[in-house]
C-alpha positions as a printed Julia matrix, in Angstrom:
269×3 Matrix{Float64}:
 -43.28   11.41   5.78
 -39.67   12.62   6.17
 -38.73   14.01   9.56
 -37.49   17.6    8.97
 -35.33   17.45  12.09
 -33.75   14.01  11.66
 -30.3    12.84  10.61
 -31.67   11.6    7.29
 -32.83   15.12   6.53
 -29.34   16.37   7.32
 -27.77   13.85   4.92
 -30.24   14.76   2.2
 -29.43   18.46   2.38
 -25.67   18.08   3.09
 -23.31   19.4    0.45
 -20.13   17.76  -0.89
 -17.83   18.99   1.91
 -20.14   17.69   4.64
 -20.33   14.31   2.89
 -16.53   14.17   2.61
 -16.24   14.85   6.35
 -18.72   12.06   7.08
 -16.77    9.67   4.82
 -13.53   10.51   6.64
 -15.18    9.84   9.98
 -16.52    6.53   8.69
 -13.09    5.42   7.42
 -11.44    6.45  10.69
 -14.04    4.57  12.71
 -13.72    1.38  10.63
  -9.91    1.49  10.88
 -10.05    2.1   14.63
 -12.34   -0.81  15.38
 -10.39   -3.08  13.02
  -7.16   -2.32  14.92
  -8.93   -2.74  18.26
 -10.19   -6.2   17.27
  -7.01   -7.47  15.58
  -4.52   -6.08  18.11
  -6.69   -7.2   21.01
  -6.93  -10.79  19.75
  -3.25  -10.87  18.78
  -2.19   -9.48  22.16
  -4.25  -12.04  24.06
  -2.77  -14.91  22.05
   0.74  -13.49  22.37
   0.48  -13.32  26.16
  -0.59  -16.96  26.37
   2.16  -18.16  24.03
   4.8   -16.03  25.78
   3.87  -17.43  29.19
   4.03  -20.98  27.82
   7.42  -20.39  26.19
   8.95  -18.82  29.3
   7.8   -21.72  31.46
   9.23  -24.19  28.96
  12.47  -22.2   28.66
  13.26  -22.14  32.36
  12.27  -25.78  32.8
  14.37  -26.98  29.83
  17.39  -29.13  30.78
  19.67  -27.54  28.16
  19.82  -25.27  25.15
  19.18  -28.11  22.71
  15.73  -28.62  24.21
  14.96  -24.93  23.82
  16.18  -24.95  20.23
  14.05  -28.0   19.48
  10.97  -26.25  20.84
  11.65  -23.18  18.7
  12.1   -25.35  15.61
   8.83  -27.1   16.38
   6.64  -24.11  17.29
   8.4   -21.27  15.47
   8.94  -17.71  16.71
   5.36  -16.5   16.99
   5.9   -14.26  20.03
   8.64  -11.87  21.2
  10.46  -14.07  23.75
  11.03  -17.04  21.43
  12.01  -14.57  18.7
  14.64  -13.1   21.04
  16.12  -16.51  21.86
  16.08  -17.43  18.16
  18.21  -14.37  17.37
  20.59  -15.37  20.15
  20.95  -18.88  18.72
  21.52  -17.41  15.26
  24.32  -15.21  16.58
  25.99  -18.19  18.3
  25.77  -20.31  15.15
  27.18  -17.48  13.06
  30.01  -17.08  15.56
  30.78  -20.81  15.39
  30.89  -20.74  11.6
  33.27  -17.79  11.67
  35.44  -19.6   14.19
  35.74  -22.47  11.69
  37.35  -20.22   9.1
  34.77  -17.99   7.4
  36.72  -14.91   8.43
  35.56  -11.65  10.0
  35.78   -9.37   7.01
  32.15   -8.29   7.05
  30.76   -5.64   9.37
  28.15   -8.09  10.62
  30.95  -10.16  12.16
  32.96   -7.22  13.51
  33.68   -6.96  17.21
  34.01   -9.41  20.05
  31.65  -12.4   20.4
  29.78  -10.66  23.22
  29.21   -7.64  20.99
  27.85   -9.83  18.23
  25.4   -11.43  20.64
  24.41   -8.05  22.09
  23.67   -6.65  18.63
  21.58   -9.69  17.75
  19.46   -9.42  20.9
  19.01   -5.66  20.47
  17.97   -6.18  16.86
  15.37   -8.72  17.96
  13.96   -6.31  20.55
  13.74   -3.52  17.97
  11.89   -5.79  15.55
   9.46   -6.88  18.25
   8.9    -3.25  19.27
   8.02   -2.33  15.69
   5.6    -5.24  15.51
   3.94   -4.37  18.81
   3.52   -0.72  17.83
   1.83   -1.49  14.52
  -1.27    0.7   14.15
  -0.42    2.94  17.11
   0.22    5.96  14.88
  -3.18    5.56  13.22
  -4.96    5.36  16.58
  -3.13    8.41  17.89
  -3.93   10.38  14.74
  -7.63    9.5   14.9
  -7.84   10.27  18.62
  -6.27   13.71  18.2
  -7.83   14.83  14.91
 -11.34   13.32  14.82
 -12.92   15.9   17.22
 -11.55   18.76  15.14
 -12.7    17.19  11.87
 -16.17   16.78  13.39
 -16.06   20.37  14.61
 -15.19   21.53  11.11
 -18.25   19.71   9.81
 -20.34   21.36  12.5
 -19.12   24.85  11.62
 -19.71   24.2    7.95
 -23.21   22.9    8.58
 -24.15   25.81  10.84
 -22.83   28.24   8.23
 -25.09   26.83   5.55
 -28.02   26.56   7.96
 -27.75   30.24   8.86
 -27.54   31.2    5.21
 -30.72   29.25   4.48
 -32.49   30.82   7.47
 -31.43   34.29   6.37
 -32.68   33.71   2.85
 -36.05   32.48   4.14
 -36.41   35.5    6.4
 -37.68   33.42   9.32
 -35.4    33.61  12.37
 -37.65   32.09  14.98
 -36.38   29.4   17.36
 -38.23   26.57  15.65
 -36.58   27.52  12.35
 -33.06   27.83  13.82
 -32.99   24.86  16.2
 -33.49   22.2   13.53
 -30.66   23.08  11.12
 -28.23   23.98  13.9
 -29.02   20.8   15.82
 -28.43   18.74  12.69
 -25.07   20.4   12.18
 -24.06   19.63  15.76
 -24.42   15.96  14.91
 -21.0    16.21  13.25
 -19.4    17.08  16.59
 -21.02   14.05  18.18
 -19.75   11.83  15.36
 -16.23   13.2   15.81
 -16.29   12.43  19.53
 -17.75    8.96  18.92
 -14.81    8.2   16.63
 -12.1     9.82  18.78
 -12.96    8.35  22.19
 -12.53    4.63  21.27
  -9.28    5.47  19.45
  -7.89    7.32  22.48
  -8.85    4.56  24.9
  -7.42    1.87  22.61
  -4.16    3.78  22.12
  -3.61    4.18  25.86
  -4.42    0.51  26.5
  -2.11   -0.83  23.8
   0.67    1.61  24.7
   0.58    0.43  28.32
   0.56   -3.24  27.25
   3.48   -2.65  24.9
   5.52   -0.93  27.63
   4.94   -3.88  29.95
   5.91   -6.41  27.28
   9.06   -4.51  26.27
  10.1    -4.15  29.92
   9.8    -7.91  30.43
  11.59   -8.52  27.13
  14.53   -6.33  28.12
  14.83   -8.11  31.47
  14.69  -11.47  29.73
  17.37  -10.34  27.27
  19.86   -9.96  30.15
  19.18  -13.55  31.21
  19.53  -14.81  27.64
  22.8   -12.92  27.17
  24.28  -14.34  30.38
  22.95  -17.78  29.52
  24.41  -17.89  26.02
  27.7   -16.14  26.83
  28.59  -17.94  30.07
  26.59  -21.14  29.87
  24.88  -20.6   33.24
  21.24  -19.79  33.86
  20.92  -16.61  35.87
  17.16  -16.49  36.26
  16.04  -15.5   39.79
  13.41  -18.22  39.45
  16.08  -20.88  39.86
  18.34  -21.43  42.83
  20.72  -23.83  41.15
  22.69  -23.57  37.92
  21.71  -26.32  35.5
  23.81  -27.85  32.79
  23.72  -26.18  29.42
  24.45  -27.48  25.95
  27.87  -28.92  25.19
  28.18  -26.66  22.18
  28.07  -23.46  24.22
  30.43  -24.83  26.89
  32.95  -25.94  24.26
  32.79  -22.54  22.59
  33.4   -20.74  25.9
  36.39  -22.97  26.69
  37.84  -22.44  23.22
  37.55  -18.68  23.58
  39.21  -18.81  26.99
  42.08  -20.95  25.69
  42.56  -18.61  22.74
  42.65  -15.58  25.04
  45.22  -17.25  27.33
  47.48  -18.04  24.37
  47.33  -14.44  23.2
  48.36  -13.16  26.63
  51.38  -15.53  27.01
  54.8   -13.79  26.37
  56.98  -15.23  23.66
  60.04  -16.52  25.62
  61.96  -19.51  24.24
  62.76  -20.9   27.66
  59.25  -20.58  29.09
  57.71  -23.91  29.95
  53.94  -24.11  29.9
  52.5   -26.41  32.51
């Protein structure tokens, strides 16, 4: 025998608008839990890979060892992706120094500016990847209670109409339909609360990752532009790759030649 006060009875007597509201809540709930599962697993794996890469980076004897690790493992997390963009900027700068010219906007500016743009571009790409799904979670967290409340109001409206038509306004006749309609509010809260908690958790994790990434970008910039490791984890400056050192010396020699005055009798020692 069907329970006249149960949720199944509410579904049986719900109209098209109430069913649409329930479908929206179901879609929002499925999307929320999908993002919670995927972003949670991806974040856990990213933290482990980032920690392993940073340890390997600061223990590497030179840039060639770091480049070899990136070629072997790929750029599956933000810190290796940042270093990869730095290497790409250095290689592009070396190719332009060999005669490709600087006619394009991508090669405009000083070498330090080219490296800065490359690192900033990497950080922006990583930020977009980390924030994937955040807009959906924020939308569900802010709108699901109101969608559920709309379903409640609509259900109570139809329940009161049915009670008025029956002519029986006693408590036992009102409590059932109104209680069934209030289920929509509970469904809206059940969908919104996990989305709000997940959004706050992922937003905090993303802020922490981006803060560490920006700090690491300063070290990478100094490392690639000067050839000296500036990490506070190390007390001594280790040798870097010969390619970066040769590039720095060539730039310095070129700058010195540009600053020399053109006097015929000037002897250069």
